MIKE-415561 format. One record per residue (C-alpha): residue in one letter; x, y, z. Coordinates in steps of 0.25 Angstrom, whole numbers, padded with zeros to 4 digits, always signed. Example, Ala and Ser with C-alpha at 12.3 -4.5 7.8 and 13.67 -1.06 7.14 Angstrom:
A+0049-0018+0031/S+0055-0004+0029/
***
This chain:
X+0061-0140+0019/X+0048-0141+0011/X+0039-0133+0020/X+0043-0119+0015/X+0040-0124+0001/X+0027-0129+0005/X+0023-0116+0012/X+0028-0107+0000/X+0019-0115-0009/X+0008-0113+0000/X+0010-0098+0001/X+0011-0097-0014/X-0002-0104-0015/X-0009-0095-0005/X-0002-0082-0012/X-0007-0087-0026/X-0021-0088-0021/X-0022-0074-0018/X-0022-0061-0027/X-0011-0051-0022/X-0009-0036-0024/X+0005-0036-0018/X+0017-0045-0024/X+0024-0050-0011/X+0035-0060-0008/X+0031-0070+0002/X+0040-0081+0008/X+0044-0093+0000/X+0045-0085-0013/X+0030-0083-0014/X+0026-0070-0021/X+0012-0064-0021/X+0007-0061-0035/X+0003-0047-0032/X-0003-0037-0042/X+0008-0027-0038/X+0023-0030-0035/X+0029-0019-0027/X+0042-0027-0025/X+0049-0021-0037/X+0045-0007-0033/X+0046-0007-0018/X+0059+0001-0018/X+0051+0013-0024/X+0042+0013-0011/X+0055+0017-0003/X+0051+0010+0010/X+0061+0012+0021/X+0071+0000+0020/X+0068-0003+0035/X+0055+0000+0043/X+0060-0006+0056/X+0052-0001+0068/X+0042+0006+0059/X+0027+0004+0060/X+0022+0004+0046/X+0008+0004+0040/X+0004-0001+0026/X-0009+0004+0020/X-0017-0005+0011/X-0007-0017+0013/X-0015-0026+0004/X-0006-0039+0003/X+0004-0032+0012/X+0017-0030+0003/X+0021-0017+0009/X+0017-0020+0023/X+0026-0033+0023/X+0037-0024+0016/X+0037-0014+0027/X+0037-0025+0037/X+0049-0031+0030/X+0056-0018+0032/X+0054-0019+0047/X+0040-0011+0049/X+0029-0015+0058/X+0018-0015+0048/X+0003-0013+0049/X-0004-0015+0036/X-0018-0009+0033/X-0028-0014+0023/X-0043-0013+0021/X-0051-0025+0026/X-0060-0027+0014/X-0063-0023+0000/X-0075-0014+0006/X-0064-0005+0013/X-0057-0001+0000/X-0059+0013-0004/X-0068+0010-0016/X-0074+0020-0025/X-0089+0017-0027/X-0088+0010-0041/X-0078+0000-0035/X-0085-0001-0022/X-0097-0007-0030/X-0089-0018-0037/X-0078-0020-0026/X-0068-0023-0038/X-0054-0020-0035/X-0041-0027-0035/X-0037-0021-0022/X-0047-0029-0014/X-0041-0033+0000/X-0035-0047+0001/X-0031-0049+0015/X-0027-0063+0014/X-0015-0059+0005/X-0009-0050+0016/X-0011-0061+0026/X-0004-0072+0018/X+0008-0062+0015/X+0009-0058+0030/X+0008-0073+0035/X+0018-0078+0024/X+0028-0066+0027/X+0027-0068+0042/X+0023-0053+0043/X+0019-0045+0055/X+0012-0034+0047/X-0001-0031+0054/X-0013-0029+0045/X-0025-0020+0048/X-0038-0018+0040/X-0039-0003+0041/X-0043+0007+0030/X-0032+0018+0027/X-0043+0028+0030/X-0044+0023+0044/X-0030+0021+0049/X-0031+0033+0059/X-0042+0026+0066/X-0037+0011+0066/X-0028+0011+0078/X-0016+0007+0069/X-0006+0015+0077/X+0005+0024+0071/X+0015+0021+0060/X+0029+0025+0056/X+0026+0022+0041/X+0014+0020+0032/X+0014+0015+0018/X+0003+0017+0008/X+0005+0010-0005/X-0005+0010-0017/X-0017+0013-0007/X-0020+0028-0008/X-0024+0028-0022/X-0035+0018-0018/X-0041+0027-0008/X-0052+0038-0010/X-0045+0047+0000/X-0030+0044+0000/X-0028+0057+0008/X-0037+0053+0019/X-0030+0040+0020/X-0017+0047+0021/X-0022+0056+0032/X-0025+0043+0040/X-0011+0038+0038/X-0005+0051+0044/X-0012+0047+0057/X-0006+0034+0058/X+0009+0038+0055/X+0018+0042+0066/X+0023+0057+0065/X+0034+0057+0055/X+0029+0043+0050/X+0030+0040+0035/X+0019+0037+0025/X+0024+0030+0012/X+0014+0030+0001/X+0016+0024-0013/X+0004+0026-0022/X+0000+0027-0037/X+0004+0040-0043/X-0003+0046-0056/X+0008+0047-0066/X+0002+0059-0075/X-0002+0067-0063/X+0012+0065-0057/X+0018+0072-0069/X+0012+0085-0064/X+0022+0085-0052/X+0021+0086-0037/X+0014+0100-0037/X+0001+0094-0042/X-0005+0084-0033/X-0015+0077-0042/X-0023+0063-0042/X-0031+0056-0052/X-0044+0051-0047/X-0048+0038-0052/X-0058+0031-0042/X-0066+0026-0054/X-0055+0016-0058/X-0056+0001-0055/X-0043+0001-0047/X-0048+0007-0034/X-0039+0019-0036/X-0045+0033-0032/X-0033+0042-0034/X-0020+0042-0042/X-0012+0054-0037/X+0001+0060-0042/X+0013+0061-0032/X+0010+0075-0029/X-0004+0071-0025/X+0001+0060-0016/X+0010+0070-0009/X-0001+0080-0007/X-0010+0069-0001/X+0000+0065+0009/X+0002+0079+0013/X-0013+0082+0014/X-0014+0069+0023/X-0004+0076+0033/X+0009+0069+0029/X+0022+0077+0028/X+0035+0076+0021/X+0030+0069+0008/X+0041+0063+0000/X+0040+0057-0014/X+0046+0043-0017/X+0047+0035-0030/X+0037+0034-0041/X+0036+0020-0048/X+0027+0010-0055/X+0021-0001-0046/X+0020-0013-0056/X+0009-0022-0057/X+0014-0037-0056/X+0015-0043-0069/X+0011-0031-0077/X+0018-0020-0084/X+0017-0005-0078/X+0013-0001-0064/X+0006+0009-0056/X+0014+0022-0053/X+0017+0024-0038/X+0023+0035-0030/X+0029+0034-0016/X+0028+0046-0006/X+0031+0046+0009/X+0027+0056+0019/X+0027+0058+0034/X+0017+0060+0045/X+0018+0073+0052/
***
């Protein structure tokens, strides 16, 4: 009777020894102290309630929150991440210092996967290289808060078209520029801010995200919710927008 409590205590100690990006619920009531807590806003992402018999790809999995969520809904999930900090898409000034909060922390994913008993397969592949990585074809691709950190988000999306089955769905949720969004869907615009400390190249408006998807080869773009993704333990949040599209 005491063994589960001992294991929970050990898991909590291992969790507390790491820095987390995602807030996740692990067995035994253990919760990872993530910088972002997606749980209160998960309904805005509008994932299908069930993903049974679906092969899904999670881009930039980090600690694995969305990969494990898609698996929980029945999907067979492959989770992609960069292998090391040198594989991040650094602008030159950050490459010289290597300072960013988004450094890969592979032990977090491993700990969460083992504690959850997950079968998610993780692969260390740049999103730019998905078409050449022998990943196979997918029914569903999720990209969350990743494209803003890429020098060439359209190039990344072009690669993702090639790993989706015809008619397969891409589901993106990315930061949306509030002021540029007020100009409406007829004006695709983005703020270039690579000289920031946050490894953020672009902040597009919704129209721009739509046009990026179309330029990459996707069709049937649909707009979902716009919401603020909250920082854990802080006021405010980051404005995000959800869009979906199909592979032709």
